[in-house]
C-alpha atoms as an extended CHARMM CRD file, in Angstrom:
* protein
*
        76  EXT
         1         1  MET       CA             -0.9840000000       -7.3650000000      -15.9590000000  PROA      1               0.0000000000
         2         2  ASP       CA             -0.2380000000       -9.0040000000      -12.6330000000  PROA      2               0.0000000000
         3         3  ASP       CA             -2.1580000000       -7.1570000000       -9.9150000000  PROA      3               0.0000000000
         4         4  LEU       CA             -4.9790000000       -4.6740000000      -10.4720000000  PROA      4               0.0000000000
         5         5  ASP       CA             -5.2010000000       -3.7600000000       -6.7660000000  PROA      5               0.0000000000
         6         6  GLN       CA             -1.5490000000       -2.7520000000       -6.7360000000  PROA      6               0.0000000000
         7         7  LEU       CA             -2.0010000000       -0.6490000000       -9.8780000000  PROA      7               0.0000000000
         8         8  VAL       CA             -5.1100000000        1.2150000000       -8.7100000000  PROA      8               0.0000000000
         9         9  SER       CA             -3.5270000000        1.9260000000       -5.3130000000  PROA      9               0.0000000000
        10        10  SER       CA             -1.3000000000        4.4180000000       -7.1840000000  PROA      10              0.0000000000
        11        11  LEU       CA             -4.2440000000        6.0420000000       -9.0180000000  PROA      11              0.0000000000
        12        12  THR       CA             -6.8940000000        8.5870000000       -7.9940000000  PROA      12              0.0000000000
        13        13  PRO       CA            -10.5160000000        7.2960000000       -8.0340000000  PROA      13              0.0000000000
        14        14  ARG       CA            -12.7540000000        9.6260000000      -10.0920000000  PROA      14              0.0000000000
        15        15  GLU       CA            -16.0570000000        7.8770000000      -10.8120000000  PROA      15              0.0000000000
        16        16  GLU       CA            -17.8910000000        4.6510000000      -10.1390000000  PROA      16              0.0000000000
        17        17  ASN       CA            -21.2790000000        3.4890000000      -11.3840000000  PROA      17              0.0000000000
        18        18  ASP       CA            -22.9730000000        0.1970000000      -12.2990000000  PROA      18              0.0000000000
        19        19  GLU       CA            -20.8890000000       -0.1750000000      -15.4780000000  PROA      19              0.0000000000
        20        20  ILE       CA            -17.4050000000        1.2510000000      -14.8090000000  PROA      20              0.0000000000
        21        21  LYS       CA            -14.8060000000        2.3960000000      -12.3360000000  PROA      21              0.0000000000
        22        22  LEU       CA            -12.7040000000        5.3530000000      -13.5190000000  PROA      22              0.0000000000
        23        23  TYR       CA             -9.2640000000        6.1740000000      -12.1260000000  PROA      23              0.0000000000
        24        24  GLN       CA             -7.0130000000        9.1190000000      -13.0210000000  PROA      24              0.0000000000
        25        25  ASN       CA             -3.2690000000        8.6210000000      -13.3240000000  PROA      25              0.0000000000
        26        26  THR       CA             -1.9000000000       11.6750000000      -11.4880000000  PROA      26              0.0000000000
        27        27  VAL       CA              1.5800000000       10.2320000000      -10.8930000000  PROA      27              0.0000000000
        28        28  SER       CA              2.5460000000        9.0870000000      -14.4380000000  PROA      28              0.0000000000
        29        29  VAL       CA              2.3100000000        5.3320000000      -13.8890000000  PROA      29              0.0000000000
        30        30  ALA       CA              3.3430000000        3.4380000000      -17.0380000000  PROA      30              0.0000000000
        31        31  CYS       CA              0.6770000000        1.6980000000      -19.1060000000  PROA      31              0.0000000000
        32        32  PRO       CA              1.1540000000       -2.0980000000      -18.8450000000  PROA      32              0.0000000000
        33        33  VAL       CA              0.3880000000       -2.4290000000      -22.5590000000  PROA      33              0.0000000000
        34        34  CYS       CA              2.5560000000        0.2440000000      -24.2470000000  PROA      34              0.0000000000
        35        35  GLU       CA              4.7410000000        1.2740000000      -21.2700000000  PROA      35              0.0000000000
        36        36  ASN       CA              3.9930000000        5.0030000000      -21.7510000000  PROA      36              0.0000000000
        37        37  PRO       CA              2.2210000000        6.9700000000      -18.9940000000  PROA      37              0.0000000000
        38        38  PHE       CA             -1.5670000000        6.8330000000      -19.4140000000  PROA      38              0.0000000000
        39        39  ASP       CA             -4.1710000000        9.4260000000      -18.3980000000  PROA      39              0.0000000000
        40        40  ASP       CA             -7.0910000000        7.3450000000      -17.1350000000  PROA      40              0.0000000000
        41        41  LEU       CA             -7.9340000000        3.7300000000      -16.4120000000  PROA      41              0.0000000000
        42        42  VAL       CA            -11.4720000000        2.5430000000      -17.1080000000  PROA      42              0.0000000000
        43        43  VAL       CA            -12.3680000000       -0.7870000000      -15.4830000000  PROA      43              0.0000000000
        44        44  CYS       CA            -15.4780000000       -2.2520000000      -17.1370000000  PROA      44              0.0000000000
        45        45  LYS       CA            -17.6920000000       -4.1570000000      -14.7050000000  PROA      45              0.0000000000
        46        46  ASN       CA            -19.8500000000       -5.8760000000      -17.3470000000  PROA      46              0.0000000000
        47        47  GLU       CA            -19.0650000000       -7.8910000000      -20.4540000000  PROA      47              0.0000000000
        48        48  GLU       CA            -20.8280000000       -5.2560000000      -22.5700000000  PROA      48              0.0000000000
        49        49  THR       CA            -20.4520000000       -1.5480000000      -21.8500000000  PROA      49              0.0000000000
        50        50  SER       CA            -21.0140000000        1.5190000000      -24.0030000000  PROA      50              0.0000000000
        51        51  LEU       CA            -18.6930000000        4.4770000000      -23.4720000000  PROA      51              0.0000000000
        52        52  GLU       CA            -18.9170000000        7.9570000000      -24.9750000000  PROA      52              0.0000000000
        53        53  GLN       CA            -15.7120000000        9.6020000000      -26.0580000000  PROA      53              0.0000000000
        54        54  ILE       CA            -15.7030000000       13.3780000000      -25.5880000000  PROA      54              0.0000000000
        55        55  GLU       CA            -12.2110000000       13.9360000000      -26.9820000000  PROA      55              0.0000000000
        56        56  PRO       CA             -9.7860000000       12.0510000000      -29.2560000000  PROA      56              0.0000000000
        57        57  LEU       CA             -7.9660000000        9.3150000000      -27.3240000000  PROA      57              0.0000000000
        58        58  ASP       CA             -5.5590000000        6.5060000000      -27.9760000000  PROA      58              0.0000000000
        59        59  ILE       CA             -6.6780000000        3.4500000000      -26.0420000000  PROA      59              0.0000000000
        60        60  CYS       CA             -4.7070000000        0.4050000000      -24.8850000000  PROA      60              0.0000000000
        61        61  VAL       CA             -6.7930000000       -2.5950000000      -23.8230000000  PROA      61              0.0000000000
        62        62  THR       CA             -6.1180000000       -5.6410000000      -21.6810000000  PROA      62              0.0000000000
        63        63  VAL       CA             -8.2560000000       -8.0470000000      -19.6480000000  PROA      63              0.0000000000
        64        64  TYR       CA             -7.8160000000       -8.7690000000      -15.9420000000  PROA      64              0.0000000000
        65        65  GLU       CA             -9.7810000000      -11.6350000000      -14.3920000000  PROA      65              0.0000000000
        66        66  GLY       CA            -12.4520000000      -11.3140000000      -17.0880000000  PROA      66              0.0000000000
        67        67  SER       CA            -12.8200000000       -7.5120000000      -16.8260000000  PROA      67              0.0000000000
        68        68  PRO       CA            -11.7500000000       -5.3150000000      -19.7490000000  PROA      68              0.0000000000
        69        69  LEU       CA             -9.3170000000       -2.5760000000      -18.7290000000  PROA      69              0.0000000000
        70        70  LEU       CA             -9.0010000000        0.5080000000      -20.9400000000  PROA      70              0.0000000000
        71        71  PHE       CA             -5.9430000000        2.7300000000      -20.5790000000  PROA      71              0.0000000000
        72        72  THR       CA             -6.5620000000        6.1010000000      -22.2150000000  PROA      72              0.0000000000
        73        73  HSD       CA             -3.8950000000        8.3510000000      -23.6880000000  PROA      73              0.0000000000
        74        74  LYS       CA             -4.9900000000       11.9000000000      -24.5450000000  PROA      74              0.0000000000
        75        75  HSD       CA             -3.6320000000       13.5230000000      -27.6740000000  PROA      75              0.0000000000
        76        76  SER       CA             -1.1840000000       16.3550000000      -26.9650000000  PROA      76              0.0000000000
């Protein structure tokens, strides 16, 4: 993962709070981990964050400048 700013410039911001930033992938950008389009990107702002899953997801994970990045893939 080379540049988070470049990646998120192609995504739609959906939510931001003290723990996360959530972006929706509305243009089918490829996941940098598995190279398949992902649904959402969750940028964790803290070292420890608890997330609730409301539907089954596959998740790819990488770290950018110390922040965990979660790329979600919804089940079809």
